[in-house]
Structures are given as C-alpha cells and as structure tokens.
BALOBA-1460 file (C-alpha; in Angstrom, 3 decimals):
// residues 208
<rec num="1" residu="x" x="-3.654" y="-80.847" z="4.150"/>
<rec num="2" residu="x" x="-3.770" y="-83.285" z="1.247"/>
<rec num="3" residu="x" x="-3.716" y="-82.073" z="-2.327"/>
<rec num="4" residu="x" x="-7.382" y="-81.193" z="-2.963"/>
<rec num="5" residu="x" x="-7.503" y="-81.945" z="-6.691"/>
<rec num="6" residu="x" x="-5.068" y="-81.991" z="-9.601"/>
<rec num="7" residu="x" x="-4.004" y="-78.496" z="-10.582"/>
<rec num="8" residu="x" x="-5.615" y="-78.653" z="-13.997"/>
<rec num="9" residu="x" x="-8.314" y="-80.828" z="-15.526"/>
<rec num="10" residu="x" x="-6.915" y="-83.216" z="-18.157"/>
<rec num="11" residu="x" x="-8.523" y="-81.329" z="-21.037"/>
<rec num="12" residu="x" x="-6.984" y="-78.029" z="-19.938"/>
<rec num="13" residu="x" x="-3.491" y="-79.173" z="-18.972"/>
<rec num="14" residu="x" x="-0.880" y="-77.768" z="-21.355"/>
<rec num="15" residu="x" x="2.078" y="-79.848" z="-22.501"/>
<rec num="16" residu="x" x="4.871" y="-79.317" z="-19.973"/>
<rec num="17" residu="x" x="8.434" y="-80.607" z="-20.044"/>
<rec num="18" residu="x" x="8.530" y="-83.554" z="-17.592"/>
<rec num="19" residu="x" x="11.244" y="-82.076" z="-15.370"/>
<rec num="20" residu="x" x="9.302" y="-78.826" z="-14.996"/>
<rec num="21" residu="x" x="6.108" y="-80.778" z="-14.265"/>
<rec num="22" residu="x" x="7.879" y="-82.806" z="-11.559"/>
<rec num="23" residu="x" x="9.249" y="-79.637" z="-9.971"/>
<rec num="24" residu="x" x="5.836" y="-78.007" z="-9.992"/>
<rec num="25" residu="x" x="4.267" y="-81.119" z="-8.455"/>
<rec num="26" residu="x" x="6.917" y="-81.223" z="-5.715"/>
<rec num="27" residu="x" x="6.349" y="-77.555" z="-4.882"/>
<rec num="28" residu="x" x="2.567" y="-77.969" z="-4.802"/>
<rec num="29" residu="x" x="2.835" y="-81.005" z="-2.536"/>
<rec num="30" residu="x" x="5.267" y="-79.130" z="-0.301"/>
<rec num="31" residu="x" x="2.890" y="-76.183" z="-0.062"/>
<rec num="32" residu="x" x="-0.075" y="-78.362" z="0.912"/>
<rec num="33" residu="x" x="2.013" y="-80.141" z="3.550"/>
<rec num="34" residu="x" x="3.248" y="-76.880" z="5.066"/>
<rec num="35" residu="x" x="-0.281" y="-75.473" z="5.131"/>
<rec num="36" residu="x" x="-1.345" y="-78.270" z="7.461"/>
<rec num="37" residu="x" x="0.498" y="-76.589" z="10.321"/>
<rec num="38" residu="x" x="1.261" y="-73.057" z="9.144"/>
<rec num="39" residu="x" x="-0.607" y="-70.022" z="7.913"/>
<rec num="40" residu="x" x="0.231" y="-68.961" z="4.384"/>
<rec num="41" residu="x" x="1.842" y="-65.743" z="5.591"/>
<rec num="42" residu="x" x="4.267" y="-67.746" z="7.758"/>
<rec num="43" residu="x" x="5.626" y="-69.928" z="4.949"/>
<rec num="44" residu="x" x="8.900" y="-68.773" z="3.411"/>
<rec num="45" residu="x" x="10.342" y="-69.647" z="0.024"/>
<rec num="46" residu="x" x="13.256" y="-71.331" z="1.795"/>
<rec num="47" residu="x" x="10.925" y="-73.520" z="3.857"/>
<rec num="48" residu="x" x="8.892" y="-74.486" z="0.806"/>
<rec num="49" residu="x" x="11.983" y="-75.330" z="-1.241"/>
<rec num="50" residu="x" x="13.410" y="-77.451" z="1.583"/>
<rec num="51" residu="x" x="10.136" y="-79.323" z="1.900"/>
<rec num="52" residu="x" x="9.903" y="-79.837" z="-1.869"/>
<rec num="53" residu="x" x="13.587" y="-80.607" z="-2.438"/>
<rec num="54" residu="x" x="13.781" y="-77.782" z="-4.980"/>
<rec num="55" residu="x" x="16.502" y="-75.155" z="-5.256"/>
<rec num="56" residu="x" x="15.432" y="-71.583" z="-4.509"/>
<rec num="57" residu="x" x="16.881" y="-70.441" z="-7.834"/>
<rec num="58" residu="x" x="14.508" y="-72.812" z="-9.603"/>
<rec num="59" residu="x" x="11.558" y="-71.432" z="-7.643"/>
<rec num="60" residu="x" x="12.435" y="-67.823" z="-8.433"/>
<rec num="61" residu="x" x="12.814" y="-68.714" z="-12.069"/>
<rec num="62" residu="x" x="9.041" y="-69.095" z="-12.236"/>
<rec num="63" residu="x" x="7.512" y="-67.231" z="-9.266"/>
<rec num="64" residu="x" x="8.125" y="-63.945" z="-7.474"/>
<rec num="65" residu="x" x="7.119" y="-65.117" z="-4.008"/>
<rec num="66" residu="x" x="5.020" y="-67.579" z="-2.030"/>
<rec num="67" residu="x" x="1.824" y="-65.592" z="-2.541"/>
<rec num="68" residu="x" x="2.181" y="-65.628" z="-6.319"/>
<rec num="69" residu="x" x="2.839" y="-69.361" z="-6.284"/>
<rec num="70" residu="x" x="-0.044" y="-70.143" z="-3.924"/>
<rec num="71" residu="x" x="-2.381" y="-67.949" z="-5.978"/>
<rec num="72" residu="x" x="-1.455" y="-69.892" z="-9.100"/>
<rec num="73" residu="x" x="-1.903" y="-73.249" z="-7.347"/>
<rec num="74" residu="x" x="-5.290" y="-72.483" z="-5.819"/>
<rec num="75" residu="x" x="-6.666" y="-70.701" z="-8.878"/>
<rec num="76" residu="x" x="-5.816" y="-73.854" z="-10.841"/>
<rec num="77" residu="x" x="-7.614" y="-75.950" z="-8.229"/>
<rec num="78" residu="x" x="-10.780" y="-73.884" z="-8.643"/>
<rec num="79" residu="x" x="-10.380" y="-74.016" z="-12.402"/>
<rec num="80" residu="x" x="-10.129" y="-77.798" z="-12.260"/>
<rec num="81" residu="x" x="-13.224" y="-78.084" z="-10.109"/>
<rec num="82" residu="x" x="-15.089" y="-75.905" z="-12.607"/>
<rec num="83" residu="x" x="-14.449" y="-78.281" z="-15.506"/>
<rec num="84" residu="x" x="-17.572" y="-79.617" z="-17.222"/>
<rec num="85" residu="x" x="-18.008" y="-82.251" z="-19.909"/>
<rec num="86" residu="x" x="-19.628" y="-80.141" z="-22.604"/>
<rec num="87" residu="x" x="-18.452" y="-78.905" z="-25.987"/>
<rec num="88" residu="x" x="-18.826" y="-75.403" z="-27.360"/>
<rec num="89" residu="x" x="-22.245" y="-76.153" z="-28.813"/>
<rec num="90" residu="x" x="-23.662" y="-78.161" z="-25.933"/>
<rec num="91" residu="x" x="-24.388" y="-80.959" z="-28.383"/>
<rec num="92" residu="x" x="-25.350" y="-84.383" z="-27.117"/>
<rec num="93" residu="x" x="-26.925" y="-83.058" z="-23.915"/>
<rec num="94" residu="x" x="-30.195" y="-81.387" z="-23.078"/>
<rec num="95" residu="x" x="-30.268" y="-77.866" z="-21.677"/>
<rec num="96" residu="x" x="-31.221" y="-79.322" z="-18.297"/>
<rec num="97" residu="x" x="-28.300" y="-81.758" z="-18.355"/>
<rec num="98" residu="x" x="-25.851" y="-78.960" z="-19.118"/>
<rec num="99" residu="x" x="-27.367" y="-76.811" z="-16.381"/>
<rec num="100" residu="x" x="-26.948" y="-79.636" z="-13.863"/>
<rec num="101" residu="x" x="-23.291" y="-80.011" z="-14.866"/>
<rec num="102" residu="x" x="-22.604" y="-76.330" z="-14.230"/>
<rec num="103" residu="x" x="-24.490" y="-76.348" z="-10.939"/>
<rec num="104" residu="x" x="-22.522" y="-79.400" z="-9.810"/>
<rec num="105" residu="x" x="-19.239" y="-77.725" z="-10.784"/>
<rec num="106" residu="x" x="-20.101" y="-74.659" z="-8.699"/>
<rec num="107" residu="x" x="-21.157" y="-76.910" z="-5.825"/>
<rec num="108" residu="x" x="-17.719" y="-78.569" z="-5.910"/>
<rec num="109" residu="x" x="-16.037" y="-75.165" z="-5.866"/>
<rec num="110" residu="x" x="-18.075" y="-73.988" z="-2.882"/>
<rec num="111" residu="x" x="-17.422" y="-77.181" z="-0.911"/>
<rec num="112" residu="x" x="-13.690" y="-77.034" z="-1.575"/>
<rec num="113" residu="x" x="-13.215" y="-73.317" z="-0.924"/>
<rec num="114" residu="x" x="-15.145" y="-73.544" z="2.335"/>
<rec num="115" residu="x" x="-13.095" y="-76.535" z="3.501"/>
<rec num="116" residu="x" x="-9.924" y="-74.569" z="2.668"/>
<rec num="117" residu="x" x="-11.314" y="-71.164" z="3.642"/>
<rec num="118" residu="x" x="-8.342" y="-70.347" z="5.873"/>
<rec num="119" residu="x" x="-6.074" y="-70.361" z="2.835"/>
<rec num="120" residu="x" x="-8.565" y="-68.665" z="0.515"/>
<rec num="121" residu="x" x="-9.180" y="-65.876" z="3.011"/>
<rec num="122" residu="x" x="-5.449" y="-65.212" z="3.155"/>
<rec num="123" residu="x" x="-5.179" y="-65.270" z="-0.626"/>
<rec num="124" residu="x" x="-8.078" y="-62.873" z="-1.195"/>
<rec num="125" residu="x" x="-6.563" y="-60.473" z="1.329"/>
<rec num="126" residu="x" x="-3.411" y="-60.151" z="-0.799"/>
<rec num="127" residu="x" x="-5.205" y="-58.022" z="-3.357"/>
<rec num="128" residu="x" x="-3.854" y="-60.056" z="-6.280"/>
<rec num="129" residu="x" x="-5.647" y="-63.394" z="-5.996"/>
<rec num="130" residu="x" x="-8.993" y="-62.021" z="-7.147"/>
<rec num="131" residu="x" x="-7.516" y="-61.103" z="-10.538"/>
<rec num="132" residu="x" x="-5.668" y="-64.428" z="-10.843"/>
<rec num="133" residu="x" x="-8.831" y="-66.376" z="-10.026"/>
<rec num="134" residu="x" x="-11.010" y="-64.274" z="-12.335"/>
<rec num="135" residu="x" x="-8.584" y="-64.799" z="-15.196"/>
<rec num="136" residu="x" x="-8.606" y="-68.547" z="-14.559"/>
<rec num="137" residu="x" x="-12.408" y="-68.670" z="-14.553"/>
<rec num="138" residu="x" x="-12.780" y="-66.608" z="-17.737"/>
<rec num="139" residu="x" x="-12.215" y="-69.514" z="-20.187"/>
<rec num="140" residu="x" x="-14.753" y="-71.605" z="-18.278"/>
<rec num="141" residu="x" x="-17.392" y="-68.929" z="-18.753"/>
<rec num="142" residu="x" x="-16.467" y="-68.475" z="-22.389"/>
<rec num="143" residu="x" x="-17.143" y="-72.182" z="-22.940"/>
<rec num="144" residu="x" x="-20.427" y="-71.857" z="-21.037"/>
<rec num="145" residu="x" x="-21.476" y="-68.897" z="-23.181"/>
<rec num="146" residu="x" x="-20.714" y="-70.806" z="-26.369"/>
<rec num="147" residu="x" x="-22.663" y="-73.784" z="-25.053"/>
<rec num="148" residu="x" x="-25.666" y="-71.610" z="-24.238"/>
<rec num="149" residu="x" x="-25.377" y="-70.005" z="-27.677"/>
<rec num="150" residu="x" x="-25.904" y="-73.489" z="-29.087"/>
<rec num="151" residu="x" x="-29.314" y="-73.481" z="-27.420"/>
<rec num="152" residu="x" x="-30.144" y="-70.011" z="-28.737"/>
<rec num="153" residu="x" x="-30.119" y="-68.470" z="-25.254"/>
<rec num="154" residu="x" x="-27.356" y="-65.869" z="-25.455"/>
<rec num="155" residu="x" x="-28.339" y="-62.374" z="-26.631"/>
<rec num="156" residu="x" x="-26.206" y="-60.388" z="-29.068"/>
<rec num="157" residu="x" x="-23.146" y="-59.651" z="-26.963"/>
<rec num="158" residu="x" x="-19.359" y="-59.946" z="-27.027"/>
<rec num="159" residu="x" x="-18.734" y="-63.328" z="-25.405"/>
<rec num="160" residu="x" x="-15.104" y="-62.496" z="-24.592"/>
<rec num="161" residu="x" x="-16.164" y="-59.401" z="-22.658"/>
<rec num="162" residu="x" x="-19.054" y="-61.224" z="-20.986"/>
<rec num="163" residu="x" x="-16.754" y="-64.090" z="-19.920"/>
<rec num="164" residu="x" x="-14.262" y="-61.641" z="-18.393"/>
<rec num="165" residu="x" x="-17.089" y="-59.893" z="-16.536"/>
<rec num="166" residu="x" x="-18.529" y="-63.159" z="-15.220"/>
<rec num="167" residu="x" x="-15.093" y="-64.412" z="-14.152"/>
<rec num="168" residu="x" x="-14.616" y="-61.299" z="-12.022"/>
<rec num="169" residu="x" x="-18.138" y="-61.474" z="-10.629"/>
<rec num="170" residu="x" x="-17.804" y="-65.128" z="-9.641"/>
<rec num="171" residu="x" x="-14.413" y="-64.467" z="-8.038"/>
<rec num="172" residu="x" x="-16.105" y="-61.829" z="-5.863"/>
<rec num="173" residu="x" x="-18.966" y="-64.208" z="-5.095"/>
<rec num="174" residu="x" x="-16.475" y="-66.857" z="-3.948"/>
<rec num="175" residu="x" x="-14.575" y="-64.264" z="-1.896"/>
<rec num="176" residu="x" x="-17.767" y="-63.380" z="-0.042"/>
<rec num="177" residu="x" x="-18.471" y="-67.070" z="0.548"/>
<rec num="178" residu="x" x="-15.096" y="-67.843" z="2.126"/>
<rec num="179" residu="x" x="-15.095" y="-64.651" z="4.212"/>
<rec num="180" residu="x" x="-18.141" y="-65.796" z="6.191"/>
<rec num="181" residu="x" x="-18.964" y="-68.712" z="8.455"/>
<rec num="182" residu="x" x="-22.112" y="-69.921" z="6.691"/>
<rec num="183" residu="x" x="-21.621" y="-73.519" z="5.553"/>
<rec num="184" residu="x" x="-24.920" y="-73.909" z="3.689"/>
<rec num="185" residu="x" x="-23.635" y="-74.685" z="0.202"/>
<rec num="186" residu="x" x="-27.102" y="-75.187" z="-1.274"/>
<rec num="187" residu="x" x="-28.397" y="-71.852" z="0.005"/>
<rec num="188" residu="x" x="-25.342" y="-70.003" z="-1.295"/>
<rec num="189" residu="x" x="-25.649" y="-71.714" z="-4.657"/>
<rec num="190" residu="x" x="-29.341" y="-70.836" z="-4.771"/>
<rec num="191" residu="x" x="-28.490" y="-67.181" z="-4.075"/>
<rec num="192" residu="x" x="-26.624" y="-67.093" z="-7.365"/>
<rec num="193" residu="x" x="-29.847" y="-67.448" z="-9.335"/>
<rec num="194" residu="x" x="-30.839" y="-63.895" z="-8.441"/>
<rec num="195" residu="x" x="-27.428" y="-62.567" z="-9.522"/>
<rec num="196" residu="x" x="-27.145" y="-64.232" z="-12.924"/>
<rec num="197" residu="x" x="-28.180" y="-62.366" z="-16.101"/>
<rec num="198" residu="x" x="-31.868" y="-62.725" z="-16.804"/>
<rec num="199" residu="x" x="-31.312" y="-64.946" z="-19.856"/>
<rec num="200" residu="x" x="-28.913" y="-67.337" z="-18.076"/>
<rec num="201" residu="x" x="-30.583" y="-70.752" z="-17.517"/>
<rec num="202" residu="x" x="-31.378" y="-71.708" z="-13.922"/>
<rec num="203" residu="x" x="-31.740" y="-75.399" z="-14.738"/>
<rec num="204" residu="x" x="-30.079" y="-77.614" z="-12.164"/>
<rec num="205" residu="x" x="-29.698" y="-74.904" z="-9.517"/>
<rec num="206" residu="x" x="-31.435" y="-75.183" z="-6.132"/>
<rec num="207" residu="x" x="-34.252" y="-72.711" z="-5.654"/>
<rec num="208" residu="x" x="-33.791" y="-69.812" z="-3.213"/>
C-alpha cells in the first residue's frame, strides 16, 4: 500500500522540527507498508517501529497506540484531499467554480476512502476515529462557510458551531460509504445534495 497522499496540504502543514518530521514520515511509510499485508488490528507498535527504524520510546512520546497513530495519519489524508484553492471570501472565483472545487474535493475523498476501505472500516470501528476525522474536517467547513458568506448565502448562524456540526455529519457520511460495497462515487456524491442545508449551494454536484 503506497502512501496515498501527503499527510497535510502545503497550506495547512504546520512548521515542524526537521527531525520530528523525518520520524513522522518514517512511521507513516512503515504503517502503509505493513498495511499491504496485515490488518490494522494485527500491527504492533514494535513491528511498526522496526519497519520505520524508530525507537519505541520515540513513538510513545507522541502516540498512545497504533490506533491513535493510524487515526491521526488517515484523518490527515482525508483533510489533505479536502483542500480547496479558495480564500475566506471566495474572491476571484464564481460561485459555480467554488462549488466545483468542493465537489471535486469530496469526490477525491470518496475515491480514496473506498480504495482503502479495509483500513477505514477498522478505524471507524474503534469508536475514536469518527471524532478525530470530524475535528480534522471542521476547519475545512469553516473555510467553506466563510467563502459562502462572501456570496451572501449563509444565514445568520454561528459558523464555528455549524462547521463542527458539518464535520461530524460528513464523518458519519464517509463511515456509511466505507461500510458498504457500493462503488458508485457519483451516486453517493449526488446523495449528499439531499442532506445539505437548504441554503448550501449544489453547484458542481452530480444530480441524484
């Protein structure tokens, strides 16, 4: 299993001390390599550290266990796939263009999570990944809400609360997607149009 995408999009990647970044990269690469032949539940910290060439003490200095680490890695993958090139006011692009960008981002997420559904199913079953994923998606929705505000589309609401709500809702939507066998990305994406708030633009989304 090759690394699907960088953990974080360039615009969201925080400054990290190079040694820590190298360690994180080695652990991520080790995890993806082990997942080629093993289920997530069968991978131990010792096996991951041997594969990555990282001391167990270093691993435990940042993560409690394999599940916590994998949840962080894969939530960052989804977050990276959800990145869109739009500022907080949506300036420089039409409403349709912004809508297409968001639809394309969700399409990338659906394609990736289905291709890696074995891992995502295991993560969602842990009971903790949903919250990690929702928290990672929240800033993406906050940016989307600010962009739609620039077009005068957002009603009078608390954008922070709305972003947290949408992050949780989308995490559940993705969980339902990976739990099934349906591989029709366009149909699943189209189904979202009936779940979005009434004021949310449908531009760029396939029709149900």
